[in-house]
Backbone as ProteinMPNN parsed JSONL, in Angstrom:
{"seq_chain_A": "XXXXXXXXXXXXXXXXXXXXXXXXXXXXXXXXXXXXXXXXXXXXXXXXXXXXXXXXXXXXXXXX", "coords_chain_A": {"N_chain_A": [[154.709, 97.719, 122.153], [156.776, 99.95, 120.424], [156.751, 101.279, 117.295], [158.728, 102.487, 114.499], [159.247, 104.484, 111.606], [161.275, 102.701, 109.209], [162.075, 100.67, 110.702], [162.71, 97.093, 110.858], [160.707, 94.413, 110.763], [159.622, 91.133, 111.965], [157.075, 89.077, 110.878], [154.399, 87.002, 111.835], [153.494, 85.133, 109.9], [154.837, 83.803, 106.852], [155.609, 85.615, 103.759], [154.448, 84.87, 100.457], [156.76, 84.904, 98.808], [158.622, 83.699, 100.466], [159.999, 85.254, 102.456], [159.912, 86.566, 105.697], [160.367, 88.979, 106.832], [159.902, 92.433, 107.073], [159.859, 95.853, 106.125], [159.084, 98.868, 107.714], [157.317, 101.488, 106.257], [155.355, 103.508, 106.702], [153.858, 104.902, 109.58], [151.005, 105.038, 111.652], [147.403, 105.395, 111.911], [147.141, 103.492, 109.922], [149.452, 101.091, 108.762], [152.102, 101.037, 106.374], [153.887, 98.66, 104.868], [156.879, 97.063, 103.556], [157.956, 94.184, 101.862], [160.945, 92.543, 102.555], [161.999, 90.68, 100.939], [160.84, 90.449, 98.256], [159.862, 93.036, 97.746], [157.199, 93.867, 97.702], [154.597, 95.959, 98.553], [152.345, 96.641, 101.282], [149.344, 97.81, 102.808], [148.195, 98.021, 106.088], [145.7, 97.826, 108.661], [146.325, 99.263, 111.957], [145.669, 97.605, 114.185], [145.551, 95.067, 113.078], [148.223, 94.814, 112.166], [149.761, 95.018, 114.56], [148.833, 92.724, 115.784], [149.903, 90.713, 114.211], [152.692, 91.012, 114.273], [155.776, 89.509, 115.19], [158.374, 90.044, 116.195], [160.747, 92.817, 116.519], [163.241, 93.12, 114.278], [165.411, 94.672, 113.522], [166.096, 98.022, 114.552], [165.352, 101.336, 113.335], [167.97, 103.699, 112.464], [167.696, 106.27, 112.922], [167.239, 108.691, 115.382], [164.73, 110.295, 117.323]], "CA_chain_A": [[155.77, 97.955, 121.337], [156.819, 101.226, 119.711], [157.246, 101.104, 115.963], [158.962, 103.723, 113.895], [159.599, 104.247, 110.097], [162.625, 102.184, 109.036], [162.246, 99.349, 111.441], [162.494, 95.862, 110.151], [159.932, 93.475, 111.724], [159.291, 89.826, 111.515], [155.707, 88.709, 110.934], [154.066, 85.528, 112.273], [153.371, 84.277, 108.74], [155.744, 84.234, 105.783], [155.095, 86.102, 102.579], [154.528, 83.778, 99.409], [158.026, 84.72, 98.245], [159.493, 83.133, 101.368], [160.43, 86.136, 103.449], [158.989, 87.017, 106.844], [160.772, 90.256, 107.303], [159.194, 93.561, 106.455], [160.329, 97.202, 106.574], [157.976, 99.823, 107.977], [157.469, 102.673, 105.606], [154.46, 104.529, 107.284], [153.244, 104.564, 110.869], [149.857, 105.832, 112.086], [146.283, 104.531, 112.109], [147.38, 102.346, 109.03], [150.884, 100.871, 108.532], [152.583, 100.613, 105.11], [155.127, 97.842, 105.08], [157.461, 96.526, 102.303], [158.529, 92.92, 102.006], [162.33, 92.617, 102.323], [162.315, 89.699, 99.867], [160.387, 90.886, 96.843], [159.617, 94.453, 97.607], [155.767, 94.059, 97.577], [154.132, 96.865, 99.594], [150.994, 96.37, 101.801], [148.815, 98.763, 103.829], [147.459, 97.242, 107.115], [145.314, 98.633, 109.878], [147.181, 99.188, 113.044], [145.324, 96.53, 115.041], [146.012, 93.852, 112.445], [149.659, 94.823, 112.09], [150.28, 94.777, 115.82], [148.51, 91.301, 116.131], [150.628, 89.833, 113.398], [154.108, 91.107, 114.428], [156.382, 88.586, 116.026], [159.383, 90.819, 116.897], [161.421, 93.748, 115.892], [164.542, 92.479, 113.999], [166.342, 95.732, 113.724], [165.39, 99.323, 114.561], [165.935, 102.417, 112.514], [169.1, 104.326, 113.045], [167.375, 107.709, 113.155], [166.61, 108.911, 116.767], [163.853, 111.589, 117.401]], "C_chain_A": [[155.696, 99.203, 120.639], [157.457, 100.926, 118.412], [157.654, 102.466, 115.374], [159.278, 103.385, 112.416], [161.105, 103.733, 110.013], [162.916, 100.903, 109.701], [162.103, 98.187, 110.616], [161.865, 94.935, 111.228], [159.78, 92.145, 111.182], [157.829, 89.462, 111.774], [155.524, 87.238, 111.283], [154.036, 84.638, 110.959], [154.392, 84.772, 107.677], [155.002, 84.795, 104.494], [155.175, 84.968, 101.523], [155.916, 83.755, 98.743], [159.017, 84.006, 99.203], [160.044, 83.987, 102.558], [159.44, 86.403, 104.576], [159.388, 88.267, 107.492], [160.264, 91.348, 106.492], [159.855, 94.834, 107.021], [159.151, 98.074, 106.628], [158.214, 101.086, 107.216], [156.559, 103.79, 106.03], [153.868, 104.103, 108.527], [152.015, 105.554, 111.141], [148.645, 104.902, 112.268], [146.498, 103.251, 111.083], [148.92, 102.242, 108.942], [151.061, 100.431, 107.105], [153.861, 99.837, 105.286], [155.573, 97.253, 103.687], [158.187, 95.244, 102.635], [160.019, 93.117, 101.588], [162.84, 91.576, 101.279], [162.065, 90.088, 98.586], [160.056, 92.316, 96.625], [158.111, 94.802, 97.486], [155.387, 94.932, 98.737], [152.637, 96.521, 99.935], [150.653, 97.433, 102.834], [148.03, 97.817, 104.805], [146.932, 98.19, 108.207], [146.199, 98.36, 111.029], [146.913, 97.889, 113.961], [145.828, 95.125, 114.449], [147.412, 93.671, 112.361], [150.174, 94.401, 113.393], [149.944, 93.325, 116.277], [149.456, 90.34, 115.369], [152.153, 89.896, 113.509], [154.691, 90.213, 115.401], [157.437, 89.351, 116.827], [159.965, 91.85, 115.995], [162.88, 93.187, 115.615], [165.558, 93.548, 114.073], [165.681, 97.132, 113.673], [166.133, 100.372, 113.689], [167.04, 103.07, 113.187], [168.762, 105.775, 113.425], [166.662, 107.851, 114.537], [165.834, 110.285, 116.754], [163.997, 112.18, 118.705]], "O_chain_A": [[154.592, 99.571, 120.238], [158.563, 100.387, 118.365], [157.035, 103.484, 115.684], [159.526, 102.241, 112.037], [162.012, 104.268, 110.651], [163.831, 100.157, 109.352], [161.358, 98.275, 109.64], [162.364, 94.723, 112.333], [159.805, 92.004, 109.959], [157.413, 89.568, 112.928], [156.383, 86.388, 111.049], [154.525, 83.508, 110.976], [154.746, 85.949, 107.614], [153.857, 84.419, 104.242], [156.015, 84.095, 101.742], [156.275, 82.733, 98.159], [160.146, 83.732, 98.798], [160.504, 83.424, 103.552], [158.231, 86.448, 104.348], [158.873, 88.633, 108.548], [160.192, 91.211, 105.271], [160.319, 94.894, 108.16], [158.303, 98.064, 105.737], [159.22, 101.748, 107.468], [156.89, 104.948, 105.777], [153.373, 102.977, 108.583], [152.09, 106.748, 110.852], [148.801, 103.766, 112.715], [146.079, 102.134, 111.39], [149.601, 103.262, 109.047], [150.317, 99.579, 106.621], [154.833, 100.366, 105.826], [154.753, 96.998, 102.805], [158.961, 95.205, 103.591], [160.35, 93.695, 100.552], [163.983, 91.637, 100.828], [162.985, 90.094, 97.768], [159.97, 92.786, 95.491], [157.791, 95.953, 97.188], [155.831, 94.661, 99.852], [151.827, 96.18, 99.074], [151.494, 97.891, 103.607], [147.299, 96.932, 104.36], [147.572, 99.162, 108.61], [146.798, 97.286, 111.087], [147.849, 97.225, 114.408], [146.372, 94.248, 115.119], [147.888, 92.54, 112.459], [150.988, 93.479, 113.423], [150.69, 92.755, 117.073], [149.761, 89.258, 115.871], [152.86, 89.042, 112.975], [154.116, 90.125, 116.486], [157.396, 89.306, 118.057], [159.721, 91.799, 114.79], [163.618, 92.843, 116.537], [166.586, 93.305, 114.707], [164.809, 97.378, 112.839], [167.323, 100.275, 113.387], [167.097, 103.03, 114.416], [169.499, 106.408, 114.181], [165.639, 107.217, 114.797], [166.315, 111.276, 116.204], [163.389, 113.213, 118.985]]}, "name": "protein", "num_of_chains": 1, "seq": "XXXXXXXXXXXXXXXXXXXXXXXXXXXXXXXXXXXXXXXXXXXXXXXXXXXXXXXXXXXXXXXX"}
């Protein structure tokens, strides 16, 4: 899977606020993601992020 900044992804586990959708803010060795429910931000290593992603809900509108 190819991820880019602005994508909304669905994770396997839900956040304590009840949302399972996250927006990608930073891509690289580490990923910074923001919960779409409460706005909480988390940094995850790439390996853990890719393991926990279920699917891409919507892709960013910016094309490179």
